[in-house]
DSSP file (Angstrom, degrees, kcal/mol; ACC not computed):
  #  RESIDUE AA STRUCTURE BP1 BP2  ACC     N-H-->O    O-->H-N    N-H-->O    O-->H-N    TCO  KAPPA ALPHA  PHI   PSI    X-CA   Y-CA   Z-CA
    1    1 A M              0   0    0      0, 0.0     2,-0.1     0, 0.0     0, 0.0   0.000 360.0 360.0 360.0 135.3    5.3  -23.6    7.4
    2    2 A K        -     0   0    0    150,-0.2     3,-0.1     1,-0.1   141,-0.0  -0.425 360.0-116.5 -68.9 138.2    7.3  -20.8    5.8
    3    3 A S        -     0   0    0      1,-0.1     3,-0.1    -2,-0.1    -1,-0.1  -0.349  43.5 -84.5 -71.1 158.9    8.2  -17.9    8.0
    4    4 A P        -     0   0    0      0, 0.0    27,-0.3     0, 0.0     2,-0.3  -0.209  50.7 -91.5 -62.2 154.0    6.7  -14.5    7.2
    5    5 A L  E     -a   31   0A   0     25,-3.0    27,-2.7   148,-0.1     2,-0.7  -0.515  42.0-137.2 -63.4 127.4    8.4  -12.3    4.6
    6    6 A R  E     -a   32   0A   0     -2,-0.3    46,-3.0    25,-0.2    47,-1.2  -0.827  25.1-174.4 -97.5 117.3   10.8  -10.1    6.5
    7    7 A I  E     -ab  33  53A   0     25,-2.8    27,-2.5    -2,-0.7     2,-0.6  -0.937  19.3-153.7-117.7 128.6   10.7   -6.5    5.3
    8    8 A L  E     -ab  34  54A   0     45,-2.5    47,-2.7    -2,-0.5     2,-0.6  -0.903  21.2-165.3 -95.6 123.3   12.9   -3.6    6.3
    9    9 A Y  E     -ab  35  55A   0     25,-2.8    27,-2.5    -2,-0.6     2,-1.0  -0.939  16.4-156.2-121.9 113.1   10.9   -0.4    5.8
   10   10 A L  E     +ab  36  56A   0     45,-2.7    47,-2.9    -2,-0.6     2,-0.3  -0.772  45.2 135.8 -84.0 102.6   12.6    3.0    5.8
   11   11 A E        -     0   0    0     25,-2.3    49,-0.1    -2,-1.0    -2,-0.1  -0.975  46.9-159.3-156.3 132.5    9.6    5.2    6.7
   12   12 A D  S    S+     0   0    0     -2,-0.3    25,-0.1    47,-0.2    -1,-0.1   0.624  79.3  71.5 -90.7 -13.5    9.1    8.1    9.1
   13   13 A D     >  -     0   0    0      1,-0.1     4,-1.8     2,-0.0     3,-0.5  -0.894  61.8-162.0-108.7 110.7    5.3    7.7    9.5
   14   14 A P  H  > S+     0   0    0      0, 0.0     4,-2.3     0, 0.0     5,-0.2   0.828  92.0  58.8 -59.6 -31.3    4.1    4.7   11.4
   15   15 A R  H  > S+     0   0    0      2,-0.2     4,-2.3     1,-0.2     5,-0.1   0.895 104.4  50.0 -66.1 -38.4    0.6    5.1    9.9
   16   16 A D  H  > S+     0   0    0     -3,-0.5     4,-2.5     2,-0.2    -1,-0.2   0.901 109.8  51.3 -64.9 -39.6    2.0    4.7    6.4
   17   17 A A  H  X S+     0   0    0     -4,-1.8     4,-2.6     1,-0.2    -2,-0.2   0.910 110.5  48.8 -63.2 -41.7    3.9    1.6    7.5
   18   18 A E  H  X S+     0   0    0     -4,-2.3     4,-2.7     2,-0.2    -2,-0.2   0.903 110.9  50.5 -63.8 -40.9    0.7    0.1    8.9
   19   19 A L  H  X S+     0   0    0     -4,-2.3     4,-2.2     2,-0.2    -2,-0.2   0.912 111.5  47.6 -63.9 -43.3   -1.2    0.9    5.7
   20   20 A V  H  X S+     0   0    0     -4,-2.5     4,-2.5     2,-0.2    -2,-0.2   0.934 113.2  48.0 -64.0 -46.1    1.5   -0.8    3.6
   21   21 A Q  H  X S+     0   0    0     -4,-2.6     4,-2.7     1,-0.2     5,-0.2   0.921 111.6  50.3 -62.4 -42.6    1.5   -3.9    5.8
   22   22 A G  H  X S+     0   0    0     -4,-2.7     4,-2.6     1,-0.2    -1,-0.2   0.888 110.2  50.2 -61.1 -39.8   -2.3   -4.1    5.8
   23   23 A T  H  X S+     0   0    0     -4,-2.2     4,-1.4     2,-0.2    -1,-0.2   0.912 111.7  47.9 -65.3 -43.2   -2.2   -3.8    2.0
   24   24 A L  H  <>S+     0   0    0     -4,-2.5     5,-2.6     2,-0.2    -2,-0.2   0.934 114.3  46.0 -62.7 -45.8    0.3   -6.6    1.7
   25   25 A E  H ><5S+     0   0    0     -4,-2.7     3,-1.7     1,-0.2    -2,-0.2   0.891 110.0  53.1 -66.6 -39.0   -1.5   -8.8    4.1
   26   26 A A  H 3<5S+     0   0    0     -4,-2.6    -1,-0.2     1,-0.3    -2,-0.2   0.810 107.0  54.8 -63.8 -28.0   -4.9   -8.2    2.4
   27   27 A G  T 3<5S-     0   0    0     -4,-1.4    -1,-0.3    -5,-0.2    -2,-0.2   0.374 128.5 -99.1 -85.5   3.6   -3.1   -9.2   -0.9
   28   28 A G  T < 5S+     0   0    0     -3,-1.7   128,-1.1     1,-0.2   127,-0.8   0.621  79.6 133.0  93.8  13.7   -2.1  -12.5    0.7
   29   29 A I  B   < -F  154   0B   0     -5,-2.6     2,-0.6   125,-0.2    -1,-0.2  -0.883  46.4-148.6-103.8 113.5    1.5  -11.8    1.7
   30   30 A D        +     0   0    0    123,-1.2   -25,-3.0    -2,-0.7     2,-0.3  -0.685  37.8 159.9 -77.0 119.1    2.4  -12.8    5.3
   31   31 A C  E     -a    5   0A   0     -2,-0.6     2,-0.4   -27,-0.3   -25,-0.2  -0.956  40.5-148.1-146.2 160.3    5.0  -10.3    6.4
   32   32 A E  E     -a    6   0A   0    -27,-2.7   -25,-2.8    -2,-0.3     2,-0.4  -0.999  21.8-152.3-125.6 130.1    6.7   -8.7    9.3
   33   33 A L  E     -ac   7 165A   0    131,-1.1   133,-1.2    -2,-0.4     2,-0.6  -0.866   9.6-165.2-105.2 136.0    7.9   -5.1    9.0
   34   34 A A  E     -ac   8 166A   0    -27,-2.5   -25,-2.8    -2,-0.4     2,-0.4  -0.975  21.2-153.1-112.7 113.1   10.9   -3.6   10.8
   35   35 A R  E     +ac   9 167A   0    131,-2.5   133,-0.8    -2,-0.6     2,-0.3  -0.746  17.7 175.3 -95.3 131.3   10.5    0.2   10.5
   36   36 A V  E     -a   10   0A   0    -27,-2.5   -25,-2.3    -2,-0.4     3,-0.1  -0.901  16.8-171.4-127.4 159.1   13.5    2.5   10.6
   37   37 A E        +     0   0    0     -2,-0.3    25,-0.3   -27,-0.2     2,-0.2   0.609  62.1  51.3-123.4 -20.9   13.8    6.2   10.1
   38   38 A T  S  > S-     0   0    0      1,-0.1     4,-2.4   -27,-0.1     5,-0.2  -0.721  79.5-111.5-122.5 167.2   17.5    7.1   10.0
   39   39 A Q  H  > S+     0   0    0     23,-0.3     4,-2.7    -2,-0.2     5,-0.3   0.922 118.2  51.6 -61.0 -44.9   20.7    6.1    8.2
   40   40 A A  H  > S+     0   0    0      1,-0.2     4,-2.4     2,-0.2    -1,-0.2   0.909 111.4  47.0 -61.2 -42.6   22.1    4.7   11.4
   41   41 A E  H  > S+     0   0    0      2,-0.2     4,-2.5     1,-0.2    -1,-0.2   0.892 112.0  51.4 -66.3 -39.0   19.0    2.6   12.1
   42   42 A L  H  X S+     0   0    0     -4,-2.4     4,-2.5     2,-0.2    -2,-0.2   0.955 113.1  43.6 -61.5 -51.3   19.0    1.4    8.5
   43   43 A V  H  X S+     0   0    0     -4,-2.7     4,-2.5     1,-0.2    -2,-0.2   0.914 114.0  50.9 -63.1 -43.3   22.6    0.3    8.6
   44   44 A S  H  X S+     0   0    0     -4,-2.4     4,-1.9    -5,-0.3    -1,-0.2   0.921 111.6  47.5 -60.4 -44.6   22.2   -1.3   12.0
   45   45 A A  H  X S+     0   0    0     -4,-2.5     4,-1.5     2,-0.2    -2,-0.2   0.914 112.1  49.5 -64.3 -43.0   19.2   -3.3   10.9
   46   46 A L  H  < S+     0   0    0     -4,-2.5    -1,-0.2     1,-0.2    -2,-0.2   0.891 110.3  51.0 -63.9 -38.7   20.9   -4.5    7.7
   47   47 A Q  H  < S+     0   0    0     -4,-2.5    -1,-0.2     1,-0.2    -2,-0.2   0.851 106.6  53.2 -67.8 -32.9   23.9   -5.6    9.7
   48   48 A Q  H  < S-     0   0    0     -4,-1.9    -1,-0.2    -5,-0.2    -2,-0.2   0.788 105.3-179.4 -72.0 -26.8   21.7   -7.5   12.1
   49   49 A G     <  +     0   0    0     -4,-1.5    -1,-0.1    -5,-0.2    -2,-0.1   0.051  46.4 117.0  82.0-172.0   20.4   -9.1    8.9
   50   50 A C        +     0   0    0      1,-0.2     2,-0.3    -4,-0.2    -1,-0.1   0.817  44.6 144.4  67.8  39.4   17.9  -11.6    7.7
   51   51 A F        -     0   0    0     -5,-0.2    -1,-0.2     1,-0.1   -44,-0.2  -0.808  36.8-162.4-102.0 150.0   15.7   -9.4    5.6
   52   52 A D  S    S+     0   0    0    -46,-3.0     2,-0.3    -2,-0.3   -45,-0.2   0.611  73.8   9.5 -98.8 -18.2   14.1  -10.5    2.3
   53   53 A L  E     -b    7   0A   0    -47,-1.2   -45,-2.5    26,-0.2     2,-0.5  -0.992  59.7-139.0-163.0 148.2   13.2   -7.1    1.0
   54   54 A I  E     -bd   8  81A   0     26,-2.6    28,-2.8    -2,-0.3     2,-0.4  -0.981  14.7-173.1-117.7 129.4   13.7   -3.3    1.5
   55   55 A L  E     -bd   9  82A   0    -47,-2.7   -45,-2.7    -2,-0.5     2,-0.4  -0.922  13.4-175.3-110.9 145.5   10.9   -0.8    1.1
   56   56 A A  E     -bd  10  83A   0     26,-2.1    28,-2.6    -2,-0.4   -45,-0.2  -0.985  25.8-135.3-148.7 135.1   11.8    2.9    1.4
   57   57 A D        -     0   0    0    -47,-2.9    28,-0.2    -2,-0.4     3,-0.1  -0.506  22.9-136.7 -72.7 154.2   10.1    6.2    1.4
   58   58 A Y  S    S+     0   0    0      1,-0.2     7,-2.4    -2,-0.2     2,-0.5   0.867  85.6  42.0 -83.2 -38.3   11.9    8.7   -0.8
   59   59 A T  B     +G   64   0C   0      5,-0.2   -47,-0.2     6,-0.1    -1,-0.2  -0.948  63.7 161.5-120.0 123.3   11.8   11.7    1.5
   60   60 A L        -     0   0    0      3,-1.5     3,-0.3    -2,-0.5   -23,-0.0  -0.909  48.0-108.9-131.2 160.6   12.4   11.6    5.3
   61   61 A P  S    S+     0   0    0      0, 0.0    -1,-0.1     0, 0.0   -23,-0.1   0.877 113.9  15.8 -58.4 -40.2   13.3   14.3    7.7
   62   62 A A  S    S+     0   0    0    -25,-0.3     2,-0.3    -3,-0.0   -23,-0.3   0.282 130.2  26.2-119.8  10.7   16.9   13.3    8.3
   63   63 A F        -     0   0    0     -3,-0.3    -3,-1.5   -25,-0.1     2,-0.3  -0.959  65.3-133.1-162.1 168.3   17.6   10.9    5.4
   64   64 A D  B  >  -G   59   0C   0     -2,-0.3     4,-1.7    -5,-0.2    -5,-0.2  -0.966  21.3-121.1-138.7 157.5   16.6   10.1    1.9
   65   65 A G  H  > S+     0   0    0     -7,-2.4     4,-2.6    -2,-0.3     5,-0.2   0.831 108.0  57.2 -65.5 -36.2   15.7    7.1   -0.1
   66   66 A L  H  > S+     0   0    0     -8,-0.4     4,-2.1     2,-0.2    -1,-0.2   0.901 107.8  48.6 -64.8 -39.0   18.4    7.5   -2.8
   67   67 A S  H  > S+     0   0    0      2,-0.2     4,-2.2     1,-0.2    -1,-0.2   0.899 111.0  51.3 -64.8 -39.3   21.1    7.4   -0.1
   68   68 A A  H  X S+     0   0    0     -4,-1.7     4,-2.6     1,-0.2    -2,-0.2   0.904 107.7  52.8 -63.3 -40.9   19.5    4.3    1.4
   69   69 A L  H  X S+     0   0    0     -4,-2.6     4,-2.6     1,-0.2    -2,-0.2   0.919 108.9  49.4 -60.0 -44.3   19.5    2.7   -2.1
   70   70 A K  H  X S+     0   0    0     -4,-2.1     4,-1.9     2,-0.2    -1,-0.2   0.902 111.4  48.9 -63.5 -41.0   23.2    3.3   -2.4
   71   71 A I  H  X S+     0   0    0     -4,-2.2     4,-2.1     2,-0.2     5,-0.4   0.931 112.4  48.3 -62.8 -45.4   23.9    1.9    1.0
   72   72 A A  H  X S+     0   0    0     -4,-2.6     4,-2.7     1,-0.2     7,-0.2   0.901 110.8  50.6 -63.1 -41.4   21.9   -1.2    0.3
   73   73 A Q  H  < S+     0   0    0     -4,-2.6    -1,-0.2     1,-0.2    -2,-0.2   0.866 110.5  50.1 -65.9 -35.4   23.6   -1.7   -3.1
   74   74 A E  H  < S+     0   0    0     -4,-1.9    -2,-0.2    -5,-0.2    -1,-0.2   0.918 129.0  16.5 -69.7 -43.7   27.0   -1.5   -1.6
   75   75 A G  H  < S+     0   0    0     -4,-2.1    -2,-0.2     1,-0.2    -3,-0.2   0.723 137.8  26.0-104.9 -23.9   26.5   -3.9    1.3
   76   76 A W    ><  +     0   0    0     -4,-2.7     3,-1.7    -5,-0.4    -1,-0.2  -0.434  61.5 156.7-139.8  59.9   23.4   -6.0    0.4
   77   77 A P  T 3   +     0   0    0      0, 0.0    -4,-0.1     0, 0.0    -1,-0.1   0.686  69.8  66.7 -66.3 -17.2   23.0   -6.0   -3.4
   78   78 A Q  T 3  S+     0   0    0     -6,-0.1    50,-0.1    -3,-0.1    49,-0.1   0.671  81.0  94.5 -77.0 -16.1   21.0   -9.2   -3.3
   79   79 A L  S <  S-     0   0    0     -3,-1.7   -26,-0.2    -7,-0.2    -3,-0.1  -0.636  79.8-123.8 -82.1 126.1   18.1   -7.5   -1.5
   80   80 A P        -     0   0    0      0, 0.0   -26,-2.6     0, 0.0     2,-0.5  -0.407  25.5-154.2 -62.9 144.2   15.3   -6.2   -3.7
   81   81 A F  E     -d   54   0A   0     19,-0.2    21,-2.9   -28,-0.2    22,-1.2  -0.976  13.6-178.7-129.8 116.8   14.7   -2.4   -3.0
   82   82 A I  E     -de  55 103A   0    -28,-2.8   -26,-2.1    -2,-0.5     2,-0.4  -0.966  20.4-138.8-120.8 127.7   11.3   -0.8   -3.7
   83   83 A F  E     -de  56 104A   0     20,-2.2    22,-2.9    -2,-0.5     2,-0.4  -0.689  16.3-174.5 -79.9 134.5   10.5    2.8   -3.2
   84   84 A V  E     + e   0 105A   0    -28,-2.6     2,-0.3    -2,-0.4    22,-0.2  -0.925  29.4 147.4-127.4 103.9    7.1    3.5   -1.7
   85   85 A S  E     - e   0 106A   0     20,-1.9    22,-1.9    -2,-0.4    23,-0.3  -0.966  51.8-159.3-146.0 152.3    6.6    7.2   -1.7
   86   86 A G  S    S+     0   0    0     -2,-0.3    -1,-0.1    20,-0.2    20,-0.1   0.484 100.6  47.3-101.4  -8.8    4.1   10.0   -2.0
   87   87 A T  S    S+     0   0    0      2,-0.1     2,-0.6   -28,-0.1    -1,-0.1   0.396  80.1 108.9-114.0   0.8    6.8   12.6   -3.1
   88   88 A L        -     0   0    0      4,-0.1     2,-0.1   -29,-0.0    -3,-0.1  -0.691  56.4-152.4 -83.3 116.4    8.7   10.7   -5.8
   89   89 A D     >  -     0   0    0     -2,-0.6     4,-2.5     1,-0.1     5,-0.2  -0.471  28.3-105.2 -85.3 166.0    8.0   12.1   -9.2
   90   90 A E  H  > S+     0   0    0      1,-0.2     4,-2.5     2,-0.2     5,-0.2   0.851 117.3  54.7 -61.9 -37.0    8.2    9.9  -12.3
   91   91 A E  H  > S+     0   0    0      2,-0.2     4,-2.0     1,-0.2    -1,-0.2   0.934 112.5  43.0 -61.1 -45.7   11.5   11.3  -13.5
   92   92 A V  H  > S+     0   0    0      2,-0.2     4,-2.6     1,-0.2    -2,-0.2   0.885 112.1  55.0 -67.6 -38.2   13.2   10.6  -10.2
   93   93 A A  H  X S+     0   0    0     -4,-2.5     4,-2.0     2,-0.2    -2,-0.2   0.916 108.7  47.8 -61.1 -43.1   11.5    7.2  -10.0
   94   94 A I  H  X S+     0   0    0     -4,-2.5     4,-1.9     1,-0.2    -1,-0.2   0.897 111.2  50.6 -65.6 -40.3   12.9    6.3  -13.4
   95   95 A E  H  X S+     0   0    0     -4,-2.0     4,-1.6     1,-0.2    -2,-0.2   0.899 107.8  53.7 -63.1 -39.8   16.4    7.5  -12.4
   96   96 A A  H  <>S+     0   0    0     -4,-2.6     5,-2.7     1,-0.2     4,-0.4   0.890 107.7  50.8 -62.3 -39.1   16.1    5.4   -9.2
   97   97 A L  H ><5S+     0   0    0     -4,-2.0     3,-1.0     3,-0.2    -1,-0.2   0.897 107.1  54.4 -63.9 -39.6   15.4    2.3  -11.4
   98   98 A K  H 3<5S+     0   0    0     -4,-1.9    -1,-0.2     1,-0.2    -2,-0.2   0.833 109.2  47.6 -64.1 -32.3   18.4    3.1  -13.6
   99   99 A I  T 3<5S-     0   0    0     -4,-1.6    -1,-0.2    -5,-0.1    -2,-0.2   0.404 135.9 -74.2 -95.3   4.9   20.7    3.1  -10.5
  100  100 A G  T < 5S+     0   0    0     -3,-1.0   -19,-0.2    -4,-0.4    -3,-0.2   0.407  78.7 139.4 130.1  -6.5   19.4   -0.1   -9.1
  101  101 A A      < -     0   0    0     -5,-2.7    -1,-0.3     1,-0.1   -19,-0.2  -0.409  44.7-143.1 -65.1 146.4   16.0    0.2   -7.4
  102  102 A T        -     0   0    0    -21,-2.9     2,-0.3     1,-0.3   -20,-0.2   0.870  68.9 -35.6 -77.4 -38.3   13.8   -2.8   -8.2
  103  103 A D  E     -e   82   0A   0    -22,-1.2   -20,-2.2     2,-0.0     2,-0.3  -0.957  51.8-129.4-167.3 176.4   10.6   -0.8   -8.5
  104  104 A Y  E     -e   83   0A   0     -2,-0.3     2,-0.4   -22,-0.2   -20,-0.2  -0.991  12.6-166.9-143.1 146.2    8.6    2.1   -7.1
  105  105 A V  E     -e   84   0A   0    -22,-2.9   -20,-1.9    -2,-0.3     2,-0.3  -0.999  20.4-131.5-133.3 129.6    5.0    2.4   -5.9
  106  106 A F  E >   -e   85   0A   0     -2,-0.4     3,-2.3     3,-0.2   -20,-0.2  -0.620  17.0-130.7 -79.1 139.2    3.2    5.6   -5.3
  107  107 A K  G >  S+     0   0    0    -22,-1.9     3,-0.7    -2,-0.3   -21,-0.2   0.770 110.3  59.8 -60.9 -24.1    1.5    5.8   -1.9
  108  108 A T  G 3  S+     0   0    0    -23,-0.3    -1,-0.3     1,-0.2     3,-0.1   0.573 110.1  42.6 -79.0  -8.1   -1.6    7.0   -3.8
  109  109 A R  G X   +     0   0    0     -3,-2.3     3,-2.0     1,-0.1    -1,-0.2  -0.336  67.1 149.5-130.3  50.7   -1.5    3.7   -5.8
  110  110 A L  G X   +     0   0    0     -3,-0.7     3,-2.2     1,-0.3     4,-0.4   0.668  57.7  81.9 -64.1 -16.2   -0.8    1.1   -3.1
  111  111 A A  G 3  S+     0   0    0      1,-0.3     3,-0.4     2,-0.1    -1,-0.3   0.773  86.2  61.6 -58.4 -23.2   -2.8   -1.5   -4.9
  112  112 A R  G <> S+     0   0    0     -3,-2.0     4,-1.9    -6,-0.2    -1,-0.3   0.588  82.2  82.8 -76.6 -10.8    0.4   -2.0   -7.0
  113  113 A I  H <> S+     0   0    0     -3,-2.2     4,-2.8     1,-0.2     5,-0.2   0.885  85.1  53.4 -69.5 -37.5    2.5   -3.0   -4.0
  114  114 A V  H  > S+     0   0    0     -4,-0.4     4,-2.5    -3,-0.4     5,-0.2   0.970 113.4  41.2 -63.5 -52.9    1.6   -6.7   -3.9
  115  115 A P  H  > S+     0   0    0      0, 0.0     4,-2.3     0, 0.0    -1,-0.2   0.873 115.3  53.7 -61.6 -32.8    2.4   -7.4   -7.6
  116  116 A S  H  X S+     0   0    0     -4,-1.9     4,-2.4     2,-0.2    -2,-0.2   0.929 110.2  45.5 -65.5 -45.2    5.6   -5.3   -7.2
  117  117 A V  H  X S+     0   0    0     -4,-2.8     4,-2.4     2,-0.2     5,-0.2   0.926 113.5  49.5 -64.0 -45.1    6.8   -7.2   -4.1
  118  118 A L  H  X S+     0   0    0     -4,-2.5     4,-2.2    -5,-0.2    -1,-0.2   0.907 112.3  47.8 -63.1 -41.0    6.0  -10.6   -5.8
  119  119 A R  H  X S+     0   0    0     -4,-2.3     4,-2.7    -5,-0.2    -1,-0.2   0.913 110.6  52.0 -65.3 -41.7    7.9   -9.5   -8.9
  120  120 A A  H  X S+     0   0    0     -4,-2.4     4,-2.2     1,-0.2    -2,-0.2   0.898 110.4  48.5 -61.1 -41.0   10.9   -8.3   -6.9
  121  121 A L  H  X S+     0   0    0     -4,-2.4     4,-2.3     2,-0.2    -1,-0.2   0.901 111.6  49.4 -67.0 -40.8   11.1  -11.6   -5.0
  122  122 A R  H  X S+     0   0    0     -4,-2.2     4,-2.5     2,-0.2    -2,-0.2   0.929 111.5  48.9 -63.3 -44.3   10.9  -13.6   -8.3
  123  123 A E  H  X S+     0   0    0     -4,-2.7     4,-2.2     1,-0.2    -2,-0.2   0.898 111.0  50.2 -63.1 -39.8   13.6  -11.5   -9.8
  124  124 A A  H  X S+     0   0    0     -4,-2.2     4,-2.2     2,-0.2    -1,-0.2   0.910 110.6  49.8 -64.1 -41.5   15.8  -11.9   -6.7
  125  125 A E  H  X S+     0   0    0     -4,-2.3     4,-2.4     1,-0.2    -2,-0.2   0.905 109.8  50.9 -63.7 -41.1   15.3  -15.7   -6.9
  126  126 A E  H  X S+     0   0    0     -4,-2.5     4,-2.3     2,-0.2    -2,-0.2   0.895 108.7  51.9 -63.7 -39.6   16.2  -15.7  -10.6
  127  127 A R  H  X S+     0   0    0     -4,-2.2     4,-2.1     2,-0.2    -1,-0.2   0.919 110.0  49.0 -61.9 -42.9   19.4  -13.7   -9.8
  128  128 A V  H  X S+     0   0    0     -4,-2.2     4,-2.2     1,-0.2     7,-0.3   0.920 110.9  50.3 -62.7 -43.6   20.4  -16.3   -7.1
  129  129 A E  H  < S+     0   0    0     -4,-2.4    -1,-0.2     1,-0.2    -2,-0.2   0.878 110.7  49.6 -63.3 -37.7   19.7  -19.1   -9.5
  130  130 A R  H  < S+     0   0    0     -4,-2.3    -1,-0.2     1,-0.2    -2,-0.2   0.874 118.0  38.6 -68.9 -36.3   21.9  -17.5  -12.2
  131  131 A T  H  < S+     0   0    0     -4,-2.1    -2,-0.2     1,-0.3    -1,-0.2   0.705 130.2  25.7 -89.1 -20.0   24.8  -16.9   -9.9
  132  132 A S    ><  -     0   0    0     -4,-2.2     3,-1.9    -5,-0.2    -1,-0.3  -0.744  60.6-170.4-146.6  93.1   24.5  -20.2   -7.9
  133  133 A P  T 3  S+     0   0    0      0, 0.0    -1,-0.1     0, 0.0    -4,-0.1   0.797  93.3  47.5 -56.4 -29.7   22.9  -23.2   -9.6
  134  134 A R  T 3  S-     0   0    0      2,-0.1     3,-0.1     1,-0.0    -5,-0.1   0.563 103.8-132.1 -87.9  -7.8   22.8  -25.1   -6.4
  135  135 A R    X   +     0   0    0     -3,-1.9     3,-0.9    -7,-0.3     2,-0.2   0.764  48.3 161.8  63.3  26.9   21.4  -22.2   -4.5
  136  136 A R  T 3   +     0   0    0      1,-0.2    -1,-0.2     3,-0.0     3,-0.1  -0.565  61.4   6.2 -79.5 140.5   23.9  -22.7   -1.7
  137  137 A G  T 3  S+     0   0    0     -2,-0.2    -1,-0.2     1,-0.2     2,-0.1   0.707  88.5 170.4  66.1  20.1   24.6  -19.8    0.7
  138  138 A S    <   -     0   0    0     -3,-0.9    -1,-0.2     1,-0.2     4,-0.1  -0.380  34.9-155.1 -67.5 137.6   21.8  -17.8   -0.8
  139  139 A A  S    S+     0   0    0     -3,-0.1    -1,-0.2     1,-0.1    -2,-0.1   0.681  87.6  65.3 -81.2 -19.4   20.8  -14.7    1.0
  140  140 A I  S    S-     0   0    0    -16,-0.1    -1,-0.1   -15,-0.1    -2,-0.1  -0.918  92.0-129.8-104.1 115.8   17.4  -15.1   -0.6
  141  141 A P        -     0   0    0      0, 0.0     2,-0.5     0, 0.0    -2,-0.1  -0.317  14.8-146.5 -67.1 147.3   15.6  -18.2    0.7
  142  142 A V        -     0   0    0     -7,-0.1     6,-0.1    -4,-0.1     5,-0.0  -0.958  19.8-118.6-115.6 130.8   14.1  -20.6   -1.9
  143  143 A A        -     0   0    0     -2,-0.5     3,-0.5     4,-0.4     6,-0.1  -0.303  29.4-116.4 -67.3 149.8   11.0  -22.5   -1.0
  144  144 A S  S >  S+     0   0    0      1,-0.2     3,-1.0     2,-0.1    -1,-0.1  -0.355  90.3  44.2 -80.0 165.8   11.1  -26.2   -0.9
  145  145 A G  T 3  S-     0   0    0      1,-0.2    -1,-0.2    -2,-0.1     3,-0.1   0.667 126.3 -71.7  76.3  17.5    9.2  -28.5   -3.2
  146  146 A G  T 3  S+     0   0    0     -3,-0.5     2,-0.3     1,-0.3    -1,-0.2   0.508  92.0 141.6  79.5   3.4    9.9  -26.5   -6.4
  147  147 A T    <   -     0   0    0     -3,-1.0    -4,-0.4     1,-0.1    -1,-0.3  -0.578  55.9-113.6 -78.8 139.8    7.7  -23.6   -5.4
  148  148 A S     >  -     0   0    0     -2,-0.3     4,-1.6     1,-0.1    -1,-0.1  -0.388  22.1-118.1 -69.8 153.6    9.0  -20.2   -6.2
  149  149 A L  H  > S+     0   0    0      1,-0.2     4,-0.6     2,-0.2     3,-0.3   0.915 114.3  50.7 -57.1 -46.7    9.9  -17.9   -3.3
  150  150 A A  H >4 S+     0   0    0      1,-0.2     3,-1.3     2,-0.2     4,-0.4   0.917 109.5  50.6 -60.8 -43.8    7.3  -15.3   -4.3
  151  151 A D  H >4 S+     0   0    0      1,-0.3     3,-1.0     2,-0.2    -1,-0.2   0.798  99.8  65.2 -65.5 -27.9    4.5  -18.0   -4.5
  152  152 A S  H 3< S+     0   0    0     -4,-1.6    -1,-0.3    -3,-0.3    -2,-0.2   0.694  98.5  54.2 -70.7 -16.7    5.4  -19.4   -1.1
  153  153 A Y  T X< S+     0   0    0     -3,-1.3  -123,-1.2    -4,-0.6     3,-0.8   0.583  88.1  99.3 -90.5 -10.5    4.3  -16.1    0.6
  154  154 A I  B <  S+F   29   0B   0     -3,-1.0  -125,-0.2    -4,-0.4  -126,-0.1  -0.530  83.9  15.5 -78.5 140.0    0.8  -16.0   -1.0
  155  155 A G  T 3  S+     0   0    0   -127,-0.8    -1,-0.2    -2,-0.2     2,-0.2   0.594  92.0 103.4  82.0  12.0   -2.1  -17.2    1.0
  156  156 A R    <   +     0   0    0   -128,-1.1     2,-0.3    -3,-0.8    -1,-0.1  -0.513  48.8 167.2-121.8  63.7   -0.6  -17.2    4.4
  157  157 A V        -     0   0    0     -2,-0.2  -127,-0.1  -127,-0.1     3,-0.1  -0.605  29.9-136.7 -85.3 133.6   -2.2  -14.0    5.7
  158  158 A K        -     0   0    0     -2,-0.3  -130,-0.1  -129,-0.2     3,-0.1  -0.413  49.0 -72.8 -74.0 161.9   -2.1  -13.2    9.4
  159  159 A P    >   -     0   0    0      0, 0.0     3,-1.5     0, 0.0    -1,-0.2  -0.357  63.0-100.2 -56.4 135.6   -5.3  -11.8   10.9
  160  160 A F  T 3  S+     0   0    0      1,-0.2     3,-0.1    -3,-0.1  -138,-0.0  -0.318 107.1  33.9 -60.8 137.3   -5.9   -8.3    9.7
  161  161 A G  T 3  S+     0   0    0   -143,-0.1     2,-1.4     1,-0.1    -1,-0.2   0.414  76.3 121.0  98.0  -0.8   -4.8   -5.7   12.2
  162  162 A S    <   -     0   0    0     -3,-1.5    -1,-0.1     2,-0.1    -4,-0.1  -0.560  49.1-170.8 -93.7  72.6   -1.9   -7.6   13.7
  163  163 A W        -     0   0    0     -2,-1.4     2,-0.3     1,-0.1  -145,-0.1  -0.337  21.7-167.9 -69.4 140.3    0.7   -5.0   12.9
  164  164 A V        +     0   0    0   -133,-0.1  -131,-1.1    -2,-0.1     2,-0.7  -0.681  31.1 145.7-124.0  75.2    4.3   -5.6   13.4
  165  165 A T  E     +c   33   0A   0     -2,-0.3     2,-0.3  -131,-0.1  -131,-0.2  -0.752  22.6 162.0-114.6  84.0    5.8   -2.2   13.0
  166  166 A T  E     -c   34   0A   0   -133,-1.2  -131,-2.5    -2,-0.7     2,-0.4  -0.684  39.1-122.1-103.7 154.8    8.7   -2.2   15.3
  167  167 A R  E     -c   35   0A   0     -2,-0.3  -131,-0.2  -133,-0.2    -2,-0.0  -0.784  29.5-122.1 -90.3 138.9   11.6    0.1   15.5
  168  168 A V        -     0   0    0   -133,-0.8  -123,-0.1    -2,-0.4  -124,-0.1  -0.704  30.1-118.8 -81.4 127.5   15.0   -1.6   15.3
  169  169 A P              0   0    0      0, 0.0    -1,-0.1     0, 0.0     0, 0.0  -0.353 360.0 360.0 -66.7 147.0   17.1   -0.9   18.4
  170  170 A M              0   0    0     -2,-0.0    -2,-0.0  -126,-0.0     0, 0.0   0.436 360.0 360.0 -91.7 360.0   20.4    0.8   17.7
C-alpha cells in the first residue's frame, strides 16, 4: 500500500490547515500535513526531508509565501509549490507562477485544491522522467505498476476527521 502524500504546509492558522486536509481527503487524497509557521521551521522541515509537496499561505505574521517559494526553489526545486491563500490577489498570483510556483488556490475556492495537487504531482513526475529516464534517485516517488504518482493517491482516504496537523520540531 502506498504511503500517504506528505505535505509541508506553511500556514499560521491550524483551522485552515484542517480545512485543507479535510478537502483533500474528501477528494480522495490520502495525506499527512506537517504545518510550519516560520522561516526557521520551514527550512528545518525541508532539511529533515521526505515531502512530496509544499502548500503555503501568502501572508503570515513573521514570514511570507514568496520568500518561502524562493527558499524552496533554491534547495528543493523538485518539490511542487502551491499557494493556498485568502490574501493573494490575482496579479501577485500570476507573478508567483512566473517565478516558479506550480499553482495557487484561493481559500474561498478550496474545491480547486484537489485538481491542483494532482496536476502538480503529475507535472513533477513528468519533470523527473525528462531528467532521469530510469527514475533513479528521484526525489518524487513513482508508483509501481505503471500507475502515475498522482493517480496512486486517489481513493485511499483516511476516515474523515483524523487530522494530522503537527508542528515540526525545531
